[in-house]
N, CA, C and O atoms as a GROMACS GRO file, in nm:
protein
  620
    1UNK      N    1  -0.054  -0.953   1.977
    1UNK     CA    2  -0.160  -1.023   2.045
    1UNK      C    3  -0.296  -0.963   2.009
    1UNK      O    4  -0.396  -1.035   2.005
    2UNK      N    5  -0.300  -0.833   1.984
    2UNK     CA    6  -0.426  -0.768   1.952
    2UNK      C    7  -0.486  -0.820   1.821
    2UNK      O    8  -0.606  -0.846   1.819
    3UNK      N    9  -0.409  -0.837   1.710
    3UNK     CA   10  -0.471  -0.890   1.589
    3UNK      C   11  -0.529  -1.029   1.611
    3UNK      O   12  -0.630  -1.063   1.551
    4UNK      N   13  -0.467  -1.109   1.695
    4UNK     CA   14  -0.518  -1.242   1.724
    4UNK      C   15  -0.652  -1.233   1.795
    4UNK      O   16  -0.743  -1.310   1.766
    5UNK      N   17  -0.664  -1.140   1.890
    5UNK     CA   18  -0.790  -1.120   1.961
    5UNK      C   19  -0.898  -1.069   1.866
    5UNK      O   20  -1.014  -1.110   1.878
    6UNK      N   21  -0.862  -0.982   1.773
    6UNK     CA   22  -0.958  -0.932   1.675
    6UNK      C   23  -1.007  -1.046   1.586
    6UNK      O   24  -1.125  -1.052   1.551
    7UNK      N   25  -0.916  -1.136   1.549
    7UNK     CA   26  -0.952  -1.249   1.465
    7UNK      C   27  -1.050  -1.341   1.538
    7UNK      O   28  -1.148  -1.386   1.480
    8UNK      N   29  -1.024  -1.367   1.664
    8UNK     CA   30  -1.114  -1.450   1.745
    8UNK      C   31  -1.250  -1.383   1.757
    8UNK      O   32  -1.353  -1.449   1.743
    9UNK      N   33  -1.251  -1.253   1.782
    9UNK     CA   34  -1.377  -1.181   1.797
    9UNK      C   35  -1.459  -1.184   1.667
    9UNK      O   36  -1.580  -1.202   1.671
   10UNK      N   37  -1.393  -1.166   1.554
   10UNK     CA   38  -1.466  -1.169   1.428
   10UNK      C   39  -1.519  -1.308   1.397
   10UNK      O   40  -1.628  -1.323   1.340
   11UNK      N   41  -1.442  -1.411   1.433
   11UNK     CA   42  -1.488  -1.547   1.411
   11UNK      C   43  -1.609  -1.578   1.498
   11UNK      O   44  -1.704  -1.642   1.452
   12UNK      N   45  -1.606  -1.534   1.623
   12UNK     CA   46  -1.721  -1.555   1.711
   12UNK      C   47  -1.843  -1.477   1.662
   12UNK      O   48  -1.955  -1.526   1.671
   13UNK      N   49  -1.820  -1.357   1.611
   13UNK     CA   50  -1.931  -1.277   1.560
   13UNK      C   51  -1.995  -1.343   1.438
   13UNK      O   52  -2.116  -1.338   1.421
   14UNK      N   53  -1.913  -1.405   1.354
   14UNK     CA   54  -1.970  -1.470   1.236
   14UNK      C   55  -2.049  -1.593   1.274
   14UNK      O   56  -2.147  -1.628   1.208
   15UNK      N   57  -2.008  -1.661   1.382
   15UNK     CA   58  -2.087  -1.775   1.428
   15UNK      C   59  -2.218  -1.724   1.487
   15UNK      O   60  -2.324  -1.779   1.460
   16UNK      N   61  -2.209  -1.620   1.567
   16UNK     CA   62  -2.327  -1.567   1.636
   16UNK      C   63  -2.432  -1.516   1.537
   16UNK      O   64  -2.550  -1.546   1.550
   17UNK      N   65  -2.387  -1.440   1.439
   17UNK     CA   66  -2.481  -1.380   1.342
   17UNK      C   67  -2.479  -1.460   1.214
   17UNK      O   68  -2.449  -1.407   1.107
   18UNK      N   69  -2.510  -1.587   1.223
   18UNK     CA   70  -2.506  -1.672   1.104
   18UNK      C   71  -2.622  -1.639   1.011
   18UNK      O   72  -2.715  -1.566   1.046
   19UNK      N   73  -2.612  -1.694   0.894
   19UNK     CA   74  -2.711  -1.665   0.791
   19UNK      C   75  -2.833  -1.756   0.803
   19UNK      O   76  -2.927  -1.742   0.724
   20UNK      N   77  -2.834  -1.846   0.897
   20UNK     CA   78  -2.943  -1.943   0.907
   20UNK      C   79  -3.078  -1.874   0.921
   20UNK      O   80  -3.173  -1.911   0.853
   21UNK      N   81  -3.086  -1.776   1.006
   21UNK     CA   82  -3.213  -1.708   1.030
   21UNK      C   83  -3.267  -1.645   0.902
   21UNK      O   84  -3.386  -1.654   0.871
   22UNK      N   85  -3.177  -1.580   0.828
   22UNK     CA   86  -3.220  -1.513   0.706
   22UNK      C   87  -3.266  -1.613   0.601
   22UNK      O   88  -3.362  -1.588   0.529
   23UNK      N   89  -3.198  -1.725   0.594
   23UNK     CA   90  -3.238  -1.825   0.494
   23UNK      C   91  -3.371  -1.889   0.532
   23UNK      O   92  -3.455  -1.915   0.445
   24UNK      N   93  -3.391  -1.915   0.660
   24UNK     CA   94  -3.519  -1.971   0.700
   24UNK      C   95  -3.632  -1.872   0.674
   24UNK      O   96  -3.740  -1.911   0.633
   25UNK      N   97  -3.607  -1.744   0.698
   25UNK     CA   98  -3.707  -1.642   0.669
   25UNK      C   99  -3.739  -1.638   0.520
   25UNK      O  100  -3.855  -1.622   0.481
   26UNK      N  101  -3.636  -1.654   0.436
   26UNK     CA  102  -3.658  -1.654   0.292
   26UNK      C  103  -3.741  -1.776   0.249
   26UNK      O  104  -3.826  -1.765   0.161
   27UNK      N  105  -3.716  -1.892   0.312
   27UNK     CA  106  -3.795  -2.010   0.278
   27UNK      C  107  -3.940  -1.988   0.318
   27UNK      O  108  -4.031  -2.018   0.241
   28UNK      N  109  -3.963  -1.935   0.439
   28UNK     CA  110  -4.099  -1.910   0.483
   28UNK      C  111  -4.167  -1.805   0.395
   28UNK      O  112  -4.285  -1.817   0.364
   29UNK      N  113  -4.092  -1.703   0.353
   29UNK     CA  114  -4.150  -1.599   0.266
   29UNK      C  115  -4.185  -1.660   0.132
   29UNK      O  116  -4.290  -1.628   0.074
   30UNK      N  117  -4.099  -1.748   0.081
   30UNK     CA  118  -4.126  -1.811  -0.047
   30UNK      C  119  -4.253  -1.895  -0.039
   30UNK      O  120  -4.333  -1.899  -0.132
   31UNK      N  121  -4.269  -1.963   0.076
   31UNK     CA  122  -4.387  -2.048   0.090
   31UNK      C  123  -4.515  -1.967   0.107
   31UNK      O  124  -4.620  -2.005   0.056
   32UNK      N  125  -4.506  -1.855   0.179
   32UNK     CA  126  -4.626  -1.775   0.201
   32UNK      C  127  -4.666  -1.697   0.077
   32UNK      O  128  -4.785  -1.670   0.057
   33UNK      N  129  -4.570  -1.661  -0.007
   33UNK     CA  130  -4.601  -1.585  -0.128
   33UNK      C  131  -4.632  -1.674  -0.247
   33UNK      O  132  -4.683  -1.627  -0.349
   34UNK      N  133  -4.601  -1.803  -0.235
   34UNK     CA  134  -4.622  -1.894  -0.349
   34UNK      C  135  -4.771  -1.922  -0.366
   34UNK      O  136  -4.844  -1.936  -0.267
   35UNK      N  137  -4.817  -1.929  -0.490
   35UNK     CA  138  -4.956  -1.966  -0.512
   35UNK      C  139  -4.979  -2.109  -0.462
   35UNK      O  140  -4.898  -2.198  -0.485
   36UNK      N  141  -5.090  -2.128  -0.394
   36UNK     CA  142  -5.119  -2.259  -0.336
   36UNK      C  143  -5.242  -2.319  -0.401
   36UNK      O  144  -5.327  -2.249  -0.456
   37UNK      N  145  -5.249  -2.449  -0.394
   37UNK     CA  146  -5.369  -2.518  -0.438
   37UNK      C  147  -5.387  -2.641  -0.350
   37UNK      O  148  -5.292  -2.689  -0.288
   38UNK      N  149  -5.508  -2.690  -0.344
   38UNK     CA  150  -5.538  -2.807  -0.263
   38UNK      C  151  -5.532  -2.929  -0.355
   38UNK      O  152  -5.599  -2.935  -0.458
   39UNK      N  153  -5.452  -3.024  -0.316
   39UNK     CA  154  -5.437  -3.145  -0.395
   39UNK      C  155  -5.554  -3.238  -0.378
   39UNK      O  156  -5.645  -3.211  -0.298
   40UNK      N  157  -5.554  -3.350  -0.453
   40UNK     CA  158  -5.664  -3.447  -0.447
   40UNK      C  159  -5.674  -3.512  -0.310
   40UNK      O  160  -5.781  -3.551  -0.265
   41UNK      N  161  -5.557  -3.523  -0.242
   41UNK     CA  162  -5.558  -3.586  -0.110
   41UNK      C  163  -5.592  -3.487   0.000
   41UNK      O  164  -5.595  -3.525   0.117
   42UNK      N  165  -5.619  -3.361  -0.034
   42UNK     CA  166  -5.658  -3.261   0.064
   42UNK      C  167  -5.540  -3.182   0.120
   42UNK      O  168  -5.559  -3.096   0.205
   43UNK      N  169  -5.417  -3.210   0.074
   43UNK     CA  170  -5.301  -3.138   0.125
   43UNK      C  171  -5.281  -3.009   0.046
   43UNK      O  172  -5.315  -3.000  -0.072
   44UNK      N  173  -5.224  -2.910   0.114
   44UNK     CA  174  -5.197  -2.782   0.047
   44UNK      C  175  -5.063  -2.796  -0.025
   44UNK      O  176  -4.963  -2.836   0.033
   45UNK      N  177  -5.065  -2.763  -0.154
   45UNK     CA  178  -4.943  -2.774  -0.234
   45UNK      C  179  -4.906  -2.636  -0.286
   45UNK      O  180  -4.990  -2.548  -0.301
   46UNK      N  181  -4.777  -2.621  -0.311
   46UNK     CA  182  -4.723  -2.492  -0.357
   46UNK      C  183  -4.674  -2.510  -0.500
   46UNK      O  184  -4.609  -2.608  -0.534
   47UNK      N  185  -4.708  -2.411  -0.585
   47UNK     CA  186  -4.661  -2.417  -0.723
   47UNK      C  187  -4.510  -2.414  -0.731
   47UNK      O  188  -4.451  -2.486  -0.812
   48UNK      N  189  -4.445  -2.332  -0.649
   48UNK     CA  190  -4.300  -2.318  -0.658
   48UNK      C  191  -4.227  -2.444  -0.613
   48UNK      O  192  -4.112  -2.465  -0.652
   49UNK      N  193  -4.290  -2.526  -0.533
   49UNK     CA  194  -4.227  -2.650  -0.490
   49UNK      C  195  -4.256  -2.764  -0.588
   49UNK      O  196  -4.217  -2.878  -0.564
   50UNK      N  197  -4.322  -2.733  -0.694
   50UNK     CA  198  -4.347  -2.834  -0.795
   50UNK      C  199  -4.453  -2.935  -0.752
   50UNK      O  200  -4.452  -3.048  -0.800
   51UNK      N  201  -4.541  -2.896  -0.664
   51UNK     CA  202  -4.647  -2.986  -0.623
   51UNK      C  203  -4.601  -3.095  -0.529
   51UNK      O  204  -4.666  -3.199  -0.518
   52UNK      N  205  -4.492  -3.074  -0.462
   52UNK     CA  206  -4.443  -3.175  -0.369
   52UNK      C  207  -4.524  -3.174  -0.242
   52UNK      O  208  -4.602  -3.082  -0.217
   53UNK      N  209  -4.506  -3.276  -0.161
   53UNK     CA  210  -4.580  -3.288  -0.036
   53UNK      C  211  -4.529  -3.188   0.066
   53UNK      O  212  -4.421  -3.131   0.049
   54UNK      N  213  -4.605  -3.165   0.174
   54UNK     CA  214  -4.561  -3.072   0.278
   54UNK      C  215  -4.430  -3.118   0.345
   54UNK      O  216  -4.360  -3.036   0.404
   55UNK      N  217  -4.398  -3.244   0.336
   55UNK     CA  218  -4.271  -3.293   0.392
   55UNK      C  219  -4.150  -3.237   0.318
   55UNK      O  220  -4.039  -3.240   0.370
   56UNK      N  221  -4.171  -3.187   0.198
   56UNK     CA  222  -4.062  -3.128   0.121
   56UNK      C  223  -4.007  -3.006   0.193
   56UNK      O  224  -3.887  -2.980   0.190
   57UNK      N  225  -4.095  -2.930   0.256
   57UNK     CA  226  -4.051  -2.812   0.331
   57UNK      C  227  -3.964  -2.856   0.448
   57UNK      O  228  -3.859  -2.797   0.475
   58UNK      N  229  -4.010  -2.959   0.517
   58UNK     CA  230  -3.929  -3.011   0.629
   58UNK      C  231  -3.795  -3.063   0.580
   58UNK      O  232  -3.692  -3.045   0.645
   59UNK      N  233  -3.797  -3.128   0.463
   59UNK     CA  234  -3.671  -3.177   0.406
   59UNK      C  235  -3.577  -3.062   0.372
   59UNK      O  236  -3.456  -3.069   0.395
   60UNK      N  237  -3.635  -2.955   0.315
   60UNK     CA  238  -3.553  -2.838   0.282
   60UNK      C  239  -3.493  -2.778   0.409
   60UNK      O  240  -3.375  -2.742   0.411
   61UNK      N  241  -3.573  -2.766   0.513
   61UNK     CA  242  -3.524  -2.708   0.639
   61UNK      C  243  -3.420  -2.800   0.701
   61UNK      O  244  -3.320  -2.753   0.756
   62UNK      N  245  -3.442  -2.933   0.694
   62UNK     CA  246  -3.342  -3.028   0.746
   62UNK      C  247  -3.211  -3.018   0.670
   62UNK      O  248  -3.103  -3.020   0.729
   63UNK      N  249  -3.220  -3.006   0.537
   63UNK     CA  250  -3.098  -2.990   0.457
   63UNK      C  251  -3.025  -2.862   0.494
   63UNK      O  252  -2.902  -2.860   0.505
   64UNK      N  253  -3.102  -2.756   0.514
   64UNK     CA  254  -3.042  -2.628   0.554
   64UNK      C  255  -2.975  -2.641   0.691
   64UNK      O  256  -2.865  -2.590   0.712
   65UNK      N  257  -3.043  -2.711   0.783
   65UNK     CA  258  -2.985  -2.732   0.916
   65UNK      C  259  -2.855  -2.812   0.908
   65UNK      O  260  -2.757  -2.780   0.976
   66UNK      N  261  -2.854  -2.915   0.824
   66UNK     CA  262  -2.732  -2.996   0.809
   66UNK      C  263  -2.618  -2.913   0.751
   66UNK      O  264  -2.504  -2.922   0.795
   67UNK      N  265  -2.652  -2.832   0.651
   67UNK     CA  266  -2.549  -2.748   0.589
   67UNK      C  267  -2.494  -2.648   0.690
   67UNK      O  268  -2.373  -2.626   0.698
   68UNK      N  269  -2.583  -2.586   0.767
   68UNK     CA  270  -2.540  -2.490   0.868
   68UNK      C  271  -2.461  -2.559   0.980
   68UNK      O  272  -2.366  -2.501   1.032
   69UNK      N  273  -2.500  -2.682   1.017
   69UNK     CA  274  -2.426  -2.757   1.119
   69UNK      C  275  -2.285  -2.788   1.071
   69UNK      O  276  -2.190  -2.783   1.148
   70UNK      N  277  -2.272  -2.821   0.942
   70UNK     CA  278  -2.138  -2.845   0.886
   70UNK      C  279  -2.055  -2.718   0.889
   70UNK      O  280  -1.936  -2.721   0.923
   71UNK      N  281  -2.117  -2.605   0.854
   71UNK     CA  282  -2.046  -2.478   0.860
   71UNK      C  283  -2.003  -2.444   1.002
   71UNK      O  284  -1.893  -2.395   1.026
   72UNK      N  285  -2.093  -2.470   1.097
   72UNK     CA  286  -2.061  -2.444   1.237
   72UNK      C  287  -1.948  -2.534   1.284
   72UNK      O  288  -1.860  -2.490   1.358
   73UNK      N  289  -1.949  -2.661   1.241
   73UNK     CA  290  -1.841  -2.753   1.278
   73UNK      C  291  -1.707  -2.704   1.224
   73UNK      O  292  -1.605  -2.716   1.291
   74UNK      N  293  -1.707  -2.650   1.104
   74UNK     CA  294  -1.584  -2.596   1.046
   74UNK      C  295  -1.534  -2.477   1.127
   74UNK      O  296  -1.415  -2.466   1.155
   75UNK      N  297  -1.626  -2.389   1.165
   75UNK     CA  298  -1.587  -2.272   1.244
   75UNK      C  299  -1.538  -2.313   1.382
   75UNK      O  300  -1.444  -2.253   1.434
   76UNK      N  301  -1.600  -2.414   1.443
   76UNK     CA  302  -1.555  -2.462   1.574
   76UNK      C  303  -1.416  -2.522   1.562
   76UNK      O  304  -1.333  -2.503   1.651
   77UNK      N  305  -1.390  -2.595   1.455
   77UNK     CA  306  -1.257  -2.652   1.433
   77UNK      C  307  -1.153  -2.541   1.421
   77UNK      O  308  -1.043  -2.552   1.476
   78UNK      N  309  -1.187  -2.434   1.348
   78UNK     CA  310  -1.094  -2.321   1.336
   78UNK      C  311  -1.070  -2.256   1.470
   78UNK      O  312  -0.956  -2.220   1.503
   79UNK      N  313  -1.176  -2.239   1.550
   79UNK     CA  314  -1.161  -2.181   1.683
   79UNK      C  315  -1.075  -2.269   1.773
   79UNK      O  316  -0.994  -2.218   1.851
   80UNK      N  317  -1.092  -2.399   1.762
   80UNK     CA  318  -1.013  -2.492   1.844
   80UNK      C  319  -0.866  -2.481   1.807
   80UNK      O  320  -0.781  -2.473   1.896
   81UNK      N  321  -0.835  -2.479   1.679
   81UNK     CA  322  -0.694  -2.467   1.640
   81UNK      C  323  -0.638  -2.332   1.681
   81UNK      O  324  -0.521  -2.322   1.719
   82UNK      N  325  -0.720  -2.228   1.675
   82UNK     CA  326  -0.676  -2.096   1.719
   82UNK      C  327  -0.649  -2.094   1.869
   82UNK      O  328  -0.552  -2.034   1.915
   83UNK      N  329  -0.735  -2.160   1.946
   83UNK     CA  330  -0.715  -2.168   2.091
   83UNK      C  331  -0.588  -2.246   2.124
   83UNK      O  332  -0.515  -2.210   2.216
   84UNK      N  333  -0.561  -2.352   2.050
   84UNK     CA  334  -0.438  -2.428   2.072
   84UNK      C  335  -0.315  -2.344   2.038
   84UNK      O  336  -0.213  -2.353   2.107
   85UNK      N  337  -0.324  -2.264   1.933
   85UNK     CA  338  -0.213  -2.175   1.898
   85UNK      C  339  -0.190  -2.071   2.007
   85UNK      O  340  -0.076  -2.041   2.041
   86UNK      N  341  -0.298  -2.017   2.062
   86UNK     CA  342  -0.284  -1.920   2.170
   86UNK      C  343  -0.220  -1.985   2.292
   86UNK      O  344  -0.135  -1.925   2.357
   87UNK      N  345  -0.262  -2.109   2.323
   87UNK     CA  346  -0.205  -2.180   2.437
   87UNK      C  347  -0.055  -2.204   2.418
   87UNK      O  348   0.024  -2.184   2.510
   88UNK      N  349  -0.016  -2.247   2.298
   88UNK     CA  350   0.127  -2.271   2.271
   88UNK      C  351   0.206  -2.140   2.281
   88UNK      O  352   0.316  -2.138   2.336
   89UNK      N  353   0.149  -2.032   2.228
   89UNK     CA  354   0.216  -1.903   2.235
   89UNK      C  355   0.232  -1.858   2.380
   89UNK      O  356   0.337  -1.804   2.416
   90UNK      N  357   0.130  -1.878   2.462
   90UNK     CA  358   0.139  -1.840   2.604
   90UNK      C  359   0.245  -1.923   2.676
   90UNK      O  360   0.320  -1.869   2.759
   91UNK      N  361   0.253  -2.052   2.645
   91UNK     CA  362   0.357  -2.136   2.708
   91UNK      C  363   0.496  -2.089   2.667
   91UNK      O  364   0.587  -2.084   2.750
   92UNK      N  365   0.513  -2.056   2.539
   92UNK     CA  366   0.644  -2.006   2.493
   92UNK      C  367   0.682  -1.876   2.563
   92UNK      O  368   0.797  -1.858   2.603
   93UNK      N  369   0.585  -1.787   2.577
   93UNK     CA  370   0.614  -1.660   2.644
   93UNK      C  371   0.645  -1.680   2.791
   93UNK      O  372   0.732  -1.611   2.846
   94UNK      N  373   0.576  -1.773   2.858
   94UNK     CA  374   0.607  -1.803   2.998
   94UNK      C  375   0.748  -1.858   3.013
   94UNK      O  376   0.820  -1.823   3.106
   95UNK      N  377   0.787  -1.945   2.920
   95UNK     CA  378   0.922  -1.999   2.923
   95UNK      C  379   1.026  -1.888   2.903
   95UNK      O  380   1.129  -1.885   2.970
   96UNK      N  381   0.996  -1.798   2.811
   96UNK     CA  382   1.086  -1.686   2.785
   96UNK      C  383   1.099  -1.596   2.908
   96UNK      O  384   1.210  -1.554   2.943
   97UNK      N  385   0.987  -1.567   2.974
   97UNK     CA  386   0.989  -1.480   3.092
   97UNK      C  387   1.066  -1.549   3.207
   97UNK      O  388   1.140  -1.483   3.280
   98UNK      N  389   1.048  -1.680   3.222
   98UNK     CA  390   1.123  -1.753   3.326
   98UNK      C  391   1.272  -1.745   3.299
   98UNK      O  392   1.352  -1.730   3.392
   99UNK      N  393   1.311  -1.756   3.173
   99UNK     CA  394   1.453  -1.744   3.138
   99UNK      C  395   1.505  -1.605   3.167
   99UNK      O  396   1.618  -1.589   3.213
  100UNK      N  397   1.425  -1.504   3.141
  100UNK     CA  398   1.467  -1.366   3.170
  100UNK      C  399   1.484  -1.346   3.320
  100UNK      O  400   1.574  -1.273   3.362
  101UNK      N  401   1.399  -1.409   3.400
  101UNK     CA  402   1.408  -1.396   3.545
  101UNK      C  403   1.543  -1.449   3.595
  101UNK      O  404   1.609  -1.384   3.677
  102UNK      N  405   1.584  -1.564   3.547
  102UNK     CA  406   1.713  -1.619   3.591
  102UNK      C  407   1.828  -1.534   3.540
  102UNK      O  408   1.929  -1.517   3.609
  103UNK      N  409   1.816  -1.479   3.419
  103UNK     CA  410   1.920  -1.390   3.367
  103UNK      C  411   1.933  -1.264   3.451
  103UNK      O  412   2.044  -1.220   3.481
  104UNK      N  413   1.821  -1.206   3.490
  104UNK     CA  414   1.825  -1.086   3.573
  104UNK      C  415   1.886  -1.115   3.710
  104UNK      O  416   1.957  -1.031   3.766
  105UNK      N  417   1.859  -1.232   3.764
  105UNK     CA  418   1.917  -1.268   3.894
  105UNK      C  419   2.069  -1.278   3.883
  105UNK      O  420   2.140  -1.233   3.972
  106UNK      N  421   2.119  -1.337   3.775
  106UNK     CA  422   2.264  -1.348   3.760
  106UNK      C  423   2.328  -1.211   3.736
  106UNK      O  424   2.436  -1.184   3.788
  107UNK      N  425   2.262  -1.125   3.661
  107UNK     CA  426   2.314  -0.989   3.638
  107UNK      C  427   2.314  -0.911   3.769
  107UNK      O  428   2.406  -0.835   3.797
  108UNK      N  429   2.210  -0.930   3.850
  108UNK     CA  430   2.205  -0.862   3.980
  108UNK      C  431   2.323  -0.903   4.066
  108UNK      O  432   2.384  -0.819   4.133
  109UNK      N  433   2.357  -1.032   4.065
  109UNK     CA  434   2.473  -1.078   4.141
  109UNK      C  435   2.602  -1.016   4.091
  109UNK      O  436   2.687  -0.975   4.170
  110UNK      N  437   2.618  -1.007   3.959
  110UNK     CA  438   2.739  -0.946   3.902
  110UNK      C  439   2.749  -0.798   3.938
  110UNK      O  440   2.855  -0.750   3.976
  111UNK      N  441   2.637  -0.726   3.926
  111UNK     CA  442   2.639  -0.583   3.957
  111UNK      C  443   2.666  -0.558   4.105
  111UNK      O  444   2.735  -0.462   4.141
  112UNK      N  445   2.612  -0.642   4.191
  112UNK     CA  446   2.636  -0.627   4.335
  112UNK      C  447   2.784  -0.642   4.366
  112UNK      O  448   2.841  -0.564   4.443
  113UNK      N  449   2.846  -0.744   4.306
  113UNK     CA  450   2.991  -0.764   4.326
  113UNK      C  451   3.072  -0.647   4.272
  113UNK      O  452   3.168  -0.604   4.335
  114UNK      N  453   3.033  -0.596   4.156
  114UNK     CA  454   3.107  -0.484   4.097
  114UNK      C  455   3.094  -0.358   4.182
  114UNK      O  456   3.191  -0.285   4.200
  115UNK      N  457   2.976  -0.332   4.234
  115UNK     CA  458   2.955  -0.214   4.319
  115UNK      C  459   3.037  -0.226   4.447
  115UNK      O  460   3.092  -0.126   4.494
  116UNK      N  461   3.046  -0.345   4.503
  116UNK     CA  462   3.126  -0.365   4.624
  116UNK      C  463   3.274  -0.339   4.596
  116UNK      O  464   3.341  -0.272   4.674
  117UNK      N  465   3.324  -0.391   4.485
  117UNK     CA  466   3.466  -0.368   4.450
  117UNK      C  467   3.491  -0.220   4.423
  117UNK      O  468   3.594  -0.166   4.465
  118UNK      N  469   3.398  -0.154   4.354
  118UNK     CA  470   3.412  -0.011   4.325
  118UNK      C  471   3.414   0.070   4.455
  118UNK      O  472   3.496   0.161   4.471
  119UNK      N  473   3.325   0.037   4.547
  119UNK     CA  474   3.321   0.107   4.676
  119UNK      C  475   3.451   0.086   4.754
  119UNK      O  476   3.502   0.180   4.816
  120UNK      N  477   3.503  -0.035   4.751
  120UNK     CA  478   3.628  -0.064   4.821
  120UNK      C  479   3.742   0.015   4.758
  120UNK      O  480   3.828   0.067   4.830
  121UNK      N  481   3.744   0.024   4.626
  121UNK     CA  482   3.853   0.094   4.558
  121UNK      C  483   3.846   0.245   4.586
  121UNK      O  484   3.950   0.308   4.602
  122UNK      N  485   3.726   0.304   4.592
  122UNK     CA  486   3.717   0.447   4.617
  122UNK      C  487   3.754   0.482   4.761
  122UNK      O  488   3.803   0.592   4.787
  123UNK      N  489   3.733   0.393   4.853
  123UNK     CA  490   3.765   0.420   4.994
  123UNK      C  491   3.912   0.392   5.028
  123UNK      O  492   3.957   0.433   5.135
  124UNK      N  493   3.986   0.325   4.941
  124UNK     CA  494   4.120   0.277   4.978
  124UNK      C  495   4.226   0.388   4.985
  124UNK      O  496   4.304   0.388   5.080
  125UNK      N  497   4.230   0.479   4.892
  125UNK     CA  498   4.335   0.580   4.901
  125UNK      C  499   4.340   0.669   4.779
  125UNK      O  500   4.264   0.651   4.684
  126UNK      N  501   4.435   0.767   4.784
  126UNK     CA  502   4.446   0.867   4.679
  126UNK      C  503   4.496   0.807   4.548
  126UNK      O  504   4.448   0.847   4.442
  127UNK      N  505   4.590   0.715   4.551
  127UNK     CA  506   4.644   0.656   4.428
  127UNK      C  507   4.537   0.578   4.352
  127UNK      O  508   4.533   0.580   4.229
  128UNK      N  509   4.453   0.511   4.425
  128UNK     CA  510   4.347   0.435   4.359
  128UNK      C  511   4.244   0.529   4.297
  128UNK      O  512   4.183   0.494   4.196
  129UNK      N  513   4.222   0.645   4.354
  129UNK     CA  514   4.127   0.740   4.298
  129UNK      C  515   4.176   0.793   4.163
  129UNK      O  516   4.098   0.811   4.070
  130UNK      N  517   4.307   0.817   4.155
  130UNK     CA  518   4.365   0.863   4.029
  130UNK      C  519   4.351   0.755   3.922
  130UNK      O  520   4.315   0.783   3.808
  131UNK      N  521   4.379   0.631   3.961
  131UNK     CA  522   4.363   0.519   3.868
  131UNK      C  523   4.217   0.504   3.826
  131UNK      O  524   4.188   0.475   3.710
  132UNK      N  525   4.126   0.524   3.919
  132UNK     CA  526   3.984   0.516   3.891
  132UNK      C  527   3.941   0.621   3.788
  132UNK      O  528   3.860   0.592   3.700
  133UNK      N  529   3.993   0.742   3.799
  133UNK     CA  530   3.962   0.847   3.701
  133UNK      C  531   4.013   0.810   3.562
  133UNK      O  532   3.942   0.828   3.464
  134UNK      N  533   4.135   0.757   3.554
  134UNK     CA  534   4.190   0.718   3.424
  134UNK      C  535   4.108   0.605   3.361
  134UNK      O  536   4.079   0.608   3.242
  135UNK      N  537   4.071   0.507   3.441
  135UNK     CA  538   3.992   0.396   3.388
  135UNK      C  539   3.854   0.445   3.343
  135UNK      O  540   3.806   0.405   3.237
  136UNK      N  541   3.790   0.532   3.421
  136UNK     CA  542   3.658   0.584   3.384
  136UNK      C  543   3.666   0.666   3.255
  136UNK      O  544   3.582   0.650   3.167
  137UNK      N  545   3.766   0.751   3.243
  137UNK     CA  546   3.783   0.831   3.121
  137UNK      C  547   3.810   0.741   3.001
  137UNK      O  548   3.757   0.764   2.892
  138UNK      N  549   3.892   0.638   3.021
  138UNK     CA  550   3.920   0.543   2.911
  138UNK      C  551   3.795   0.470   2.866
  138UNK      O  552   3.774   0.451   2.746
  139UNK      N  553   3.712   0.428   2.962
  139UNK     CA  554   3.588   0.359   2.925
  139UNK      C  555   3.493   0.450   2.848
  139UNK      O  556   3.426   0.406   2.755
  140UNK      N  557   3.487   0.576   2.887
  140UNK     CA  558   3.399   0.670   2.818
  140UNK      C  559   3.448   0.692   2.675
  140UNK      O  560   3.368   0.697   2.582
  141UNK      N  561   3.581   0.705   2.657
  141UNK     CA  562   3.638   0.723   2.523
  141UNK      C  563   3.611   0.599   2.438
  141UNK      O  564   3.574   0.612   2.321
  142UNK      N  565   3.630   0.480   2.493
  142UNK     CA  566   3.604   0.356   2.418
  142UNK      C  567   3.456   0.348   2.380
  142UNK      O  568   3.424   0.306   2.269
  143UNK      N  569   3.367   0.388   2.469
  143UNK     CA  570   3.224   0.387   2.439
  143UNK      C  571   3.193   0.476   2.320
  143UNK      O  572   3.121   0.434   2.229
  144UNK      N  573   3.246   0.599   2.318
  144UNK     CA  574   3.218   0.690   2.208
  144UNK      C  575   3.280   0.642   2.077
  144UNK      O  576   3.221   0.662   1.971
  145UNK      N  577   3.397   0.580   2.083
  145UNK     CA  578   3.458   0.526   1.961
  145UNK      C  579   3.372   0.413   1.904
  145UNK      O  580   3.348   0.408   1.784
  146UNK      N  581   3.325   0.323   1.991
  146UNK     CA  582   3.239   0.214   1.945
  146UNK      C  583   3.106   0.268   1.891
  146UNK      O  584   3.056   0.218   1.790
  147UNK      N  585   3.051   0.368   1.955
  147UNK     CA  586   2.927   0.428   1.908
  147UNK      C  587   2.946   0.489   1.769
  147UNK      O  588   2.860   0.473   1.682
  148UNK      N  589   3.057   0.557   1.748
  148UNK     CA  590   3.086   0.618   1.619
  148UNK      C  591   3.102   0.510   1.512
  148UNK      O  592   3.049   0.525   1.401
  149UNK      N  593   3.173   0.402   1.542
  149UNK     CA  594   3.194   0.295   1.445
  149UNK      C  595   3.063   0.223   1.410
  149UNK      O  596   3.039   0.191   1.294
  150UNK      N  597   2.982   0.200   1.509
  150UNK     CA  598   2.854   0.132   1.483
  150UNK      C  599   2.762   0.221   1.401
  150UNK      O  600   2.696   0.173   1.309
  151UNK      N  601   2.756   0.349   1.431
  151UNK     CA  602   2.670   0.439   1.354
  151UNK      C  603   2.720   0.453   1.211
  151UNK      O  604   2.638   0.468   1.120
  152UNK      N  605   2.851   0.447   1.188
  152UNK     CA  606   2.907   0.453   1.052
  152UNK      C  607   2.875   0.325   0.976
  152UNK      O  608   2.850   0.329   0.855
  153UNK      N  609   2.877   0.211   1.046
  153UNK     CA  610   2.852   0.083   0.980
  153UNK      C  611   2.708   0.072   0.933
  153UNK      O  612   2.682   0.005   0.833
  154UNK      N  613   2.616   0.135   0.999
  154UNK     CA  614   2.474   0.129   0.960
  154UNK      C  615   2.445   0.213   0.836
  154UNK      O  616   2.352   0.182   0.762
  155UNK      N  617   2.523   0.318   0.813
  155UNK     CA  618   2.495   0.406   0.698
  155UNK      C  619   2.578   0.372   0.580
  155UNK      O  620   2.566   0.437   0.476
   0.00000   0.00000   0.00000
């Protein structure tokens, strides 16, 4: 879950610190540093813009805004799909946890019954205690044999 949160955080940071500001500053710097002249109609023209009208700057900024809006739309789409993936993952985990809850309840019922039978058997008499020792020792031996076989199978 942590890498997913890091991915969301980096995506949000890239939206927040977009390049739009830097590009607009570069356009303004280009315009302020460009040699200017006054045209016949009295408008200020820039050599670097090829003598275009002042509306060319607005057109450039509008184009930049459109390009940045498209980039933002792409990032929002990615965030939306990521949010939907997180939602689906959360629903799957909730379903899994609900299933575990019912499994634990059934195991609790089984263990309660087993403890009651064990308590009854230990209280019943001396012969049952001897049988209980043999069964317990047998279970311990079977456990160690299975442990040995499983550890051998892995190597």
